[in-house]
C-alpha atoms as a printed R data frame, in Angstrom:
    type eleno elety resid chain resno        x       y       z
1   ATOM     1    CA   MET     A     1  -90.471 -85.796 168.342
2   ATOM     2    CA   LEU     A     2  -91.117 -81.954 169.420
3   ATOM     3    CA   LYS     A     3  -88.338 -82.627 171.880
4   ATOM     4    CA   GLU     A     4  -85.777 -83.695 169.426
5   ATOM     5    CA   ALA     A     5  -86.875 -80.322 167.293
6   ATOM     6    CA   LEU     A     6  -86.371 -78.274 170.448
7   ATOM     7    CA   ILE     A     7  -83.120 -79.860 170.430
8   ATOM     8    CA   ILE     A     8  -82.243 -79.018 167.131
9   ATOM     9    CA   ILE     A     9  -83.541 -75.116 167.367
10  ATOM    10    CA   CYS     A    10  -82.217 -74.498 170.412
11  ATOM    11    CA   CYS     A    11  -78.462 -75.669 168.741
12  ATOM    12    CA   SER     A    12  -78.971 -73.254 165.924
13  ATOM    13    CA   THR     A    13  -77.072 -70.665 165.355
14  ATOM    14    CA   LEU     A    14  -77.396 -66.683 166.459
15  ATOM    15    CA   PHE     A    15  -80.821 -64.925 166.412
16  ATOM    16    CA   PHE     A    16  -83.115 -66.683 164.019
17  ATOM    17    CA   GLY     A    17  -79.747 -68.804 162.437
18  ATOM    18    CA   THR     A    18  -80.164 -71.583 160.634
19  ATOM    19    CA   VAL     A    19  -82.512 -74.517 162.128
20  ATOM    20    CA   ARG     A    20  -82.244 -78.181 160.765
21  ATOM    21    CA   ALA     A    21  -85.478 -79.204 160.812
22  ATOM    22    CA   GLU     A    22  -86.395 -79.882 157.795
23  ATOM    23    CA   THR     A    23  -89.246 -82.777 158.186
24  ATOM    24    CA   SER     A    24  -92.726 -81.925 157.580
25  ATOM    25    CA   GLY     A    25  -93.568 -83.983 160.794
26  ATOM    26    CA   VAL     A    26  -91.383 -82.149 162.912
27  ATOM    27    CA   ILE     A    27  -92.605 -78.816 161.866
28  ATOM    28    CA   SER     A    28  -95.750 -80.036 162.343
29  ATOM    29    CA   ASP     A    29  -95.278 -81.029 165.508
30  ATOM    30    CA   ILE     A    30  -94.009 -77.863 167.017
31  ATOM    31    CA   ARG     A    31  -97.161 -76.160 164.975
32  ATOM    32    CA   ILE     A    32  -99.250 -78.445 167.403
33  ATOM    33    CA   ALA     A    33  -97.468 -77.571 170.373
34  ATOM    34    CA   SER     A    34  -97.474 -73.609 169.428
35  ATOM    35    CA   ASP     A    35 -101.123 -73.437 168.962
36  ATOM    36    CA   ASP     A    36 -101.342 -75.125 172.706
37  ATOM    37    CA   SER     A    37 -100.328 -72.130 173.796
38  ATOM    38    CA   ASN     A    38  -96.558 -73.518 174.714
39  ATOM    39    CA   ALA     A    39  -94.425 -70.106 174.351
40  ATOM    40    CA   ASP     A    40  -91.221 -72.058 174.078
41  ATOM    41    CA   SER     A    41  -92.873 -73.417 171.040
42  ATOM    42    CA   GLN     A    42  -94.306 -70.434 169.430
43  ATOM    43    CA   LEU     A    43  -90.707 -68.581 169.509
44  ATOM    44    CA   SER     A    44  -89.127 -71.596 168.068
45  ATOM    45    CA   LEU     A    45  -91.437 -71.835 165.297
46  ATOM    46    CA   GLY     A    46  -91.251 -68.204 164.577
47  ATOM    47    CA   ARG     A    47  -87.582 -68.733 164.487
48  ATOM    48    CA   MET     A    48  -88.097 -71.438 162.168
49  ATOM    49    CA   TYR     A    49  -89.995 -69.107 159.885
50  ATOM    50    CA   TYR     A    50  -87.430 -66.340 159.959
51  ATOM    51    CA   SER     A    51  -84.710 -69.444 158.705
52  ATOM    52    CA   ARG     A    52  -84.213 -70.240 155.538
53  ATOM    53    CA   ASP     A    53  -83.130 -73.522 155.452
54  ATOM    54    CA   SER     A    54  -85.877 -74.628 157.961
55  ATOM    55    CA   VAL     A    55  -89.496 -73.992 156.118
56  ATOM    56    CA   LYS     A    56  -89.927 -71.374 153.602
57  ATOM    57    CA   LYS     A    57  -89.392 -67.641 154.907
58  ATOM    58    CA   ASN     A    58  -91.946 -65.828 156.095
59  ATOM    59    CA   TYR     A    59  -91.951 -62.704 158.030
60  ATOM    60    CA   VAL     A    60  -95.552 -62.482 158.651
61  ATOM    61    CA   ASP     A    61  -95.650 -66.334 159.835
62  ATOM    62    CA   ALA     A    62  -92.369 -65.600 161.859
63  ATOM    63    CA   LEU     A    63  -93.905 -62.234 163.616
64  ATOM    64    CA   LYS     A    64  -97.065 -64.078 164.080
65  ATOM    65    CA   TRP     A    65  -95.347 -66.572 166.018
66  ATOM    66    CA   VAL     A    66  -92.855 -64.375 168.053
67  ATOM    67    CA   ARG     A    67  -95.304 -62.122 169.098
68  ATOM    68    CA   LEU     A    68  -97.675 -64.580 170.489
69  ATOM    69    CA   ALA     A    69  -95.004 -66.006 173.001
70  ATOM    70    CA   ALA     A    70  -93.952 -62.855 173.510
71  ATOM    71    CA   ASP     A    71  -97.440 -61.901 174.839
72  ATOM    72    CA   HIS     A    72  -97.261 -64.859 176.906
73  ATOM    73    CA   GLY     A    73  -94.185 -62.830 178.372
74  ATOM    74    CA   PHE     A    74  -91.576 -65.085 176.759
75  ATOM    75    CA   ALA     A    75  -88.564 -63.040 177.954
76  ATOM    76    CA   LYS     A    76  -86.651 -64.356 174.862
77  ATOM    77    CA   ALA     A    77  -89.388 -63.982 172.551
78  ATOM    78    CA   GLN     A    78  -89.812 -60.430 173.948
79  ATOM    79    CA   TYR     A    79  -86.091 -59.609 173.574
80  ATOM    80    CA   ASN     A    80  -86.316 -60.589 169.764
81  ATOM    81    CA   LEU     A    81  -89.397 -59.257 169.074
82  ATOM    82    CA   GLY     A    82  -87.494 -55.919 170.360
83  ATOM    83    CA   GLU     A    83  -84.674 -56.442 167.874
84  ATOM    84    CA   LEU     A    84  -87.199 -56.791 165.167
85  ATOM    85    CA   TYR     A    85  -88.678 -53.340 165.379
86  ATOM    86    CA   TYR     A    86  -85.216 -51.850 166.070
87  ATOM    87    CA   LYS     A    87  -83.856 -53.285 163.098
88  ATOM    88    CA   GLY     A    88  -86.880 -53.038 160.758
89  ATOM    89    CA   GLU     A    89  -86.902 -56.560 160.008
90  ATOM    90    CA   GLY     A    90  -89.979 -57.667 158.558
91  ATOM    91    CA   ILE     A    91  -91.912 -55.273 160.365
92  ATOM    92    CA   ASP     A    92  -91.432 -51.139 159.768
93  ATOM    93    CA   GLN     A    93  -89.001 -50.197 162.067
94  ATOM    94    CA   ASN     A    94  -90.190 -48.544 165.170
95  ATOM    95    CA   TYR     A    95  -87.891 -47.542 168.253
96  ATOM    96    CA   THR     A    96  -90.915 -46.657 170.794
97  ATOM    97    CA   GLU     A    97  -91.425 -50.530 170.041
98  ATOM    98    CA   ALA     A    98  -88.415 -51.837 170.196
99  ATOM    99    CA   ALA     A    99  -87.787 -50.129 173.901
100 ATOM   100    CA   LYS     A   100  -91.700 -51.375 174.767
101 ATOM   101    CA   TRP     A   101  -90.235 -54.968 174.425
102 ATOM   102    CA   PHE     A   102  -86.927 -54.704 175.725
103 ATOM   103    CA   ARG     A   103  -88.016 -53.487 178.907
104 ATOM   104    CA   LEU     A   104  -90.669 -55.924 179.355
105 ATOM   105    CA   ALA     A   105  -87.567 -58.849 178.643
106 ATOM   106    CA   ALA     A   106  -85.246 -56.493 180.880
107 ATOM   107    CA   LEU     A   107  -87.576 -56.259 183.829
108 ATOM   108    CA   GLN     A   108  -87.644 -60.682 183.655
109 ATOM   109    CA   GLY     A   109  -83.832 -59.855 184.311
110 ATOM   110    CA   MET     A   110  -82.485 -60.623 180.902
111 ATOM   111    CA   PRO     A   111  -79.136 -59.706 180.396
112 ATOM   112    CA   GLU     A   112  -78.882 -59.255 176.415
113 ATOM   113    CA   ALA     A   113  -82.427 -56.888 177.004
114 ATOM   114    CA   GLN     A   114  -80.991 -55.025 179.768
115 ATOM   115    CA   TYR     A   115  -77.829 -53.848 177.729
116 ATOM   116    CA   ASN     A   116  -80.175 -53.006 174.491
117 ATOM   117    CA   LEU     A   117  -82.560 -51.045 176.721
118 ATOM   118    CA   GLY     A   118  -79.281 -49.029 177.861
119 ATOM   119    CA   VAL     A   119  -78.237 -48.621 174.396
120 ATOM   120    CA   SER     A   120  -81.642 -46.865 173.633
121 ATOM   121    CA   TYR     A   121  -81.480 -44.982 176.463
122 ATOM   122    CA   ALA     A   122  -77.863 -43.915 175.236
123 ATOM   123    CA   ALA     A   123  -79.034 -43.169 171.716
124 ATOM   124    CA   GLY     A   124  -82.404 -41.943 172.714
125 ATOM   125    CA   LYS     A   125  -84.399 -44.143 170.355
126 ATOM   126    CA   GLY     A   126  -87.595 -45.113 171.148
127 ATOM   127    CA   VAL     A   127  -87.023 -43.064 174.863
128 ATOM   128    CA   VAL     A   128  -85.772 -39.648 175.895
129 ATOM   129    CA   GLN     A   129  -82.198 -39.614 175.902
130 ATOM   130    CA   ASP     A   130  -81.558 -40.234 179.219
131 ATOM   131    CA   LEU     A   131  -77.200 -41.411 179.467
132 ATOM   132    CA   SER     A   132  -78.089 -42.080 183.416
133 ATOM   133    CA   GLU     A   133  -81.119 -44.218 182.874
134 ATOM   134    CA   ALA     A   134  -78.559 -45.972 179.789
135 ATOM   135    CA   VAL     A   135  -75.929 -46.228 182.972
136 ATOM   136    CA   LYS     A   136  -78.119 -48.121 184.958
137 ATOM   137    CA   TRP     A   137  -79.309 -51.022 182.617
138 ATOM   138    CA   TYR     A   138  -75.747 -51.330 181.141
139 ATOM   139    CA   ARG     A   139  -74.689 -52.044 185.130
140 ATOM   140    CA   LEU     A   140  -77.768 -54.624 185.461
141 ATOM   141    CA   ALA     A   141  -76.516 -56.264 182.411
142 ATOM   142    CA   ALA     A   142  -72.837 -55.733 183.050
143 ATOM   143    CA   ASP     A   143  -73.400 -57.715 186.972
144 ATOM   144    CA   GLN     A   144  -74.412 -60.320 184.958
145 ATOM   145    CA   GLY     A   145  -71.395 -60.640 182.720
146 ATOM   146    CA   ASP     A   146  -72.502 -59.418 179.529
147 ATOM   147    CA   GLN     A   147  -69.341 -57.901 178.318
148 ATOM   148    CA   LYS     A   148  -70.929 -55.355 175.864
149 ATOM   149    CA   ALA     A   149  -72.823 -54.037 178.942
150 ATOM   150    CA   GLN     A   150  -69.633 -54.359 180.764
151 ATOM   151    CA   TYR     A   151  -67.376 -52.144 178.245
152 ATOM   152    CA   ASN     A   152  -69.971 -49.556 177.805
153 ATOM   153    CA   LEU     A   153  -70.086 -48.889 181.402
154 ATOM   154    CA   ALA     A   154  -66.620 -48.489 181.242
155 ATOM   155    CA   VAL     A   155  -66.620 -45.692 178.491
156 ATOM   156    CA   SER     A   156  -69.530 -44.446 180.596
157 ATOM   157    CA   TYR     A   157  -67.097 -44.020 183.871
158 ATOM   158    CA   ALA     A   158  -63.974 -42.624 181.291
159 ATOM   159    CA   ALA     A   159  -66.111 -40.098 179.374
160 ATOM   160    CA   GLY     A   160  -68.222 -38.981 182.554
161 ATOM   161    CA   LYS     A   161  -71.450 -39.697 180.448
162 ATOM   162    CA   GLY     A   162  -74.373 -40.327 182.770
163 ATOM   163    CA   VAL     A   163  -72.388 -41.046 185.852
164 ATOM   164    CA   VAL     A   164  -69.563 -39.147 187.550
165 ATOM   165    CA   GLN     A   165  -65.985 -39.848 185.660
166 ATOM   166    CA   ASP     A   166  -64.121 -42.398 187.824
167 ATOM   167    CA   PHE     A   167  -60.900 -43.819 185.422
168 ATOM   168    CA   SER     A   168  -60.890 -46.442 188.504
169 ATOM   169    CA   GLU     A   169  -64.151 -47.793 187.555
170 ATOM   170    CA   ALA     A   170  -63.434 -47.684 184.471
171 ATOM   171    CA   VAL     A   171  -60.372 -49.383 184.510
172 ATOM   172    CA   LYS     A   172  -62.515 -52.477 186.527
173 ATOM   173    CA   TRP     A   173  -64.561 -52.497 183.900
174 ATOM   174    CA   TYR     A   174  -62.804 -52.682 181.069
175 ATOM   175    CA   ARG     A   175  -61.025 -55.610 182.550
176 ATOM   176    CA   SER     A   176  -63.895 -57.385 183.408
177 ATOM   177    CA   ALA     A   177  -65.042 -57.246 179.318
178 ATOM   178    CA   ALA     A   178  -61.254 -57.436 178.164
179 ATOM   179    CA   ASP     A   179  -61.117 -60.599 180.427
180 ATOM   180    CA   GLN     A   180  -63.740 -62.135 178.111
181 ATOM   181    CA   GLY     A   181  -62.225 -61.192 174.777
182 ATOM   182    CA   HIS     A   182  -63.394 -58.046 174.032
183 ATOM   183    CA   SER     A   183  -61.255 -56.034 171.513
184 ATOM   184    CA   MET     A   184  -62.250 -52.386 172.061
185 ATOM   185    CA   ALA     A   185  -62.107 -53.288 176.074
186 ATOM   186    CA   GLN     A   186  -58.754 -54.766 175.609
187 ATOM   187    CA   ASN     A   187  -57.492 -51.556 173.850
188 ATOM   188    CA   ASN     A   188  -59.044 -49.145 176.170
189 ATOM   189    CA   LEU     A   189  -57.230 -51.292 178.872
190 ATOM   190    CA   GLY     A   190  -53.834 -50.541 177.146
191 ATOM   191    CA   VAL     A   191  -54.408 -46.696 176.786
192 ATOM   192    CA   MET     A   192  -55.352 -46.784 180.594
193 ATOM   193    CA   TYR     A   193  -51.938 -48.575 181.363
194 ATOM   194    CA   ALA     A   194  -50.352 -46.628 179.221
195 ATOM   195    CA   LYS     A   195  -51.782 -43.270 180.550
196 ATOM   196    CA   GLY     A   196  -52.046 -44.074 184.007
197 ATOM   197    CA   SER     A   197  -55.471 -43.317 184.157
198 ATOM   198    CA   GLY     A   198  -57.524 -44.971 187.018
199 ATOM   199    CA   VAL     A   199  -54.016 -47.202 187.578
200 ATOM   200    CA   ALA     A   200  -50.419 -47.225 187.911
201 ATOM   201    CA   GLN     A   201  -48.714 -46.158 184.674
202 ATOM   202    CA   ASN     A   202  -47.200 -49.813 183.188
203 ATOM   203    CA   TYR     A   203  -46.049 -49.764 179.128
204 ATOM   204    CA   THR     A   204  -45.419 -53.601 179.499
205 ATOM   205    CA   GLU     A   205  -48.652 -54.048 180.774
206 ATOM   206    CA   ALA     A   206  -49.916 -51.995 178.046
207 ATOM   207    CA   ALA     A   207  -48.136 -53.718 175.110
208 ATOM   208    CA   LYS     A   208  -49.678 -56.910 176.434
209 ATOM   209    CA   TRP     A   209  -52.976 -55.773 176.070
210 ATOM   210    CA   PHE     A   210  -52.807 -53.715 172.928
211 ATOM   211    CA   ARG     A   211  -51.380 -57.001 171.454
212 ATOM   212    CA   LEU     A   212  -54.556 -59.232 172.272
213 ATOM   213    CA   ALA     A   213  -56.828 -56.444 170.986
214 ATOM   214    CA   ALA     A   214  -54.597 -56.279 168.048
215 ATOM   215    CA   ILE     A   215  -54.540 -60.034 167.261
216 ATOM   216    CA   GLN     A   216  -58.368 -59.563 166.936
217 ATOM   217    CA   GLY     A   217  -57.648 -57.148 164.392
218 ATOM   218    CA   ASN     A   218  -58.444 -54.080 166.468
219 ATOM   219    CA   VAL     A   219  -56.775 -51.403 164.285
220 ATOM   220    CA   LYS     A   220  -56.102 -48.577 166.785
221 ATOM   221    CA   ALA     A   221  -54.821 -51.157 168.781
222 ATOM   222    CA   GLN     A   222  -52.605 -52.142 165.764
223 ATOM   223    CA   ILE     A   223  -51.013 -48.646 165.458
224 ATOM   224    CA   THR     A   224  -50.681 -48.532 169.046
225 ATOM   225    CA   LEU     A   225  -48.690 -51.889 169.136
226 ATOM   226    CA   GLY     A   226  -46.693 -50.454 166.214
227 ATOM   227    CA   LEU     A   227  -45.564 -47.144 167.633
228 ATOM   228    CA   MET     A   228  -44.756 -49.080 171.140
229 ATOM   229    CA   HIS     A   229  -42.489 -51.593 168.622
230 ATOM   230    CA   GLU     A   230  -41.017 -48.963 167.063
231 ATOM   231    CA   LYS     A   231  -39.918 -46.525 170.123
232 ATOM   232    CA   GLY     A   232  -39.487 -49.596 172.947
233 ATOM   233    CA   TYR     A   233  -42.042 -48.537 175.096
234 ATOM   234    CA   GLY     A   234  -43.018 -51.366 177.384
235 ATOM   235    CA   ILE     A   235  -41.469 -53.770 174.871
236 ATOM   236    CA   ALA     A   236  -38.138 -54.396 172.771
237 ATOM   237    CA   LYS     A   237  -37.774 -51.900 170.113
238 ATOM   238    CA   ASN     A   238  -37.750 -53.666 167.083
239 ATOM   239    CA   VAL     A   239  -38.833 -51.476 163.516
240 ATOM   240    CA   THR     A   240  -39.603 -54.982 161.593
241 ATOM   241    CA   GLU     A   241  -42.254 -55.776 164.026
242 ATOM   242    CA   ALA     A   242  -43.502 -52.668 163.816
243 ATOM   243    CA   LEU     A   243  -43.989 -52.518 160.673
244 ATOM   244    CA   ASN     A   244  -45.768 -55.061 160.532
245 ATOM   245    CA   TRP     A   245  -48.607 -54.097 162.383
246 ATOM   246    CA   TYR     A   246  -48.480 -50.698 160.890
247 ATOM   247    CA   ARG     A   247  -49.336 -52.867 157.135
248 ATOM   248    CA   LEU     A   248  -52.222 -54.554 159.173
249 ATOM   249    CA   ALA     A   249  -53.411 -51.121 160.003
250 ATOM   250    CA   ALA     A   250  -52.954 -49.522 156.593
251 ATOM   251    CA   ALA     A   251  -54.098 -52.373 154.628
252 ATOM   252    CA   LYS     A   252  -57.338 -51.705 156.551
253 ATOM   253    CA   GLY     A   253  -57.589 -47.927 155.612
254 ATOM   254    CA   SER     A   254  -55.865 -46.577 158.590
255 ATOM   255    CA   SER     A   255  -54.267 -43.173 157.284
256 ATOM   256    CA   ILE     A   256  -52.391 -43.084 160.522
257 ATOM   257    CA   ALA     A   257  -50.673 -46.211 159.669
258 ATOM   258    CA   GLN     A   258  -50.221 -45.166 156.050
259 ATOM   259    CA   LYS     A   259  -48.157 -42.417 157.420
260 ATOM   260    CA   LYS     A   260  -46.132 -44.317 159.564
261 ATOM   261    CA   LEU     A   261  -44.986 -46.383 156.814
262 ATOM   262    CA   VAL     A   262  -44.493 -43.283 154.947
263 ATOM   263    CA   GLU     A   263  -42.618 -41.976 157.468
264 ATOM   264    CA   LEU     A   264  -40.416 -45.078 157.809
265 ATOM   265    CA   GLY     A   265  -39.222 -45.080 154.242
266 ATOM   266    CA   HIS     A   266  -41.910 -46.815 152.567
267 ATOM   267    CA   GLY     A   267  -42.765 -43.943 150.561
268 ATOM   268    CA   ASN     A   268  -41.932 -40.209 150.676
269 ATOM   269    CA   ALA     A   269  -40.245 -39.030 153.398
270 ATOM   270    CA   TYR     A   270  -41.954 -36.951 156.123
271 ATOM   271    CA   ASN     A   271  -40.512 -33.720 157.726
272 ATOM   272    CA   ASP     A   272  -39.675 -34.210 162.046
273 ATOM   273    CA   SER     A   273  -42.323 -32.219 163.021
274 ATOM   274    CA   LYS     A   274  -44.915 -33.904 160.523
275 ATOM   275    CA   SER     A   275  -43.767 -37.742 161.942
276 ATOM   276    CA   LEU     A   276  -43.888 -36.117 165.633
277 ATOM   277    CA   SER     A   277  -47.769 -34.943 164.894
278 ATOM   278    CA   VAL     A   278  -48.395 -38.486 163.353
279 ATOM   279    CA   ASN     A   279  -46.997 -40.156 166.616
280 ATOM   280    CA   GLN     A   280  -49.000 -37.618 168.798
281 ATOM   281    CA   LEU     A   281  -52.480 -38.341 166.516
282 ATOM   282    CA   ALA     A   282  -51.586 -42.168 167.213
283 ATOM   283    CA   LEU     A   283  -51.561 -41.895 170.753
284 ATOM   284    CA   ASP     A   284  -54.699 -39.450 171.059
285 ATOM   285    CA   HIS     A   285  -56.562 -41.706 168.890
286 ATOM   286    CA   ALA     A   286  -55.796 -44.853 170.650
287 ATOM   287    CA   HIS     A   287  -59.111 -44.590 172.908
288 ATOM   288    CA   GLU     A   288  -62.339 -46.607 171.595
289 ATOM   289    CA   SER     A   289  -64.654 -43.422 172.778
290 ATOM   290    CA   GLY     A   290  -67.782 -44.909 171.024
291 ATOM   291    CA   TYR     A   291  -70.385 -47.306 172.311
292 ATOM   292    CA   VAL     A   292  -71.200 -50.879 171.123
293 ATOM   293    CA   ASN     A   293  -74.135 -50.835 169.339
294 ATOM   294    CA   LEU     A   294  -77.420 -53.634 169.327
295 ATOM   295    CA   GLN     A   295  -76.480 -56.904 169.647
296 ATOM   296    CA   THR     A   296  -77.906 -60.231 169.190
297 ATOM   297    CA   ILE     A   297  -77.927 -63.715 171.454
298 ATOM   298    CA   SER     A   298  -78.396 -67.129 170.676
299 ATOM   299    CA   ASN     A   299  -81.500 -68.238 172.000
């Protein structure tokens, strides 16, 4: 019964997600195992108390069991406890405690914890801000394939934050994240190709990556792809297609896209100087310069 319950829990949704174990017998079996200092079961029980669909939601009991598992050195529990402190869920927000628990899990090689510790250093939350230290932890997670860490590492190289500016390295890490479907990395890789930064300039390749990001709803990519269709950069000139992408971005509140629609006859016309400034604005704002925030894991 315990084995079945753990299988159910491990297949649940992201971080303390919905758990389908409903019977009191299953919960009882897990609680017995938890009382016997089984760290995996303690974490599982903590998750069940955090889930609305398994037992009555109870932050006190959730924290109790997650902390017990964390105190036993279970990396996933240490990571989850760090998240609870970072977000202030069921406990007073405490960035210092969050960083402490992220570090313990990170030192065990957990990429999600390494990434979050990097975020803590980049933001100066719970630790003294240190961009070089942030890069160190991003790299450890990125080397294990964590796409958010790969993206943040690329941003660091592109901006020269915490590391010597290196566009070639930025392209390398943007590509690693982009190949995993990270939309912001896809957008930024498109920017690198469009500008010829760290890679030979290639508008066709740029359009390819902008399209992949735009399909996922990335507003900046939608605007830039619209501009490329409008002007025929790297792809066939197609004003109708440009309008389609501008409309998608405008629907999400983009003032640049809204101005482009007006410029193309969907409202009061802008003069030529204004049109040029809008085009330049679209290009200047194409790059996603911000870091990705804290992430959550599944199990």
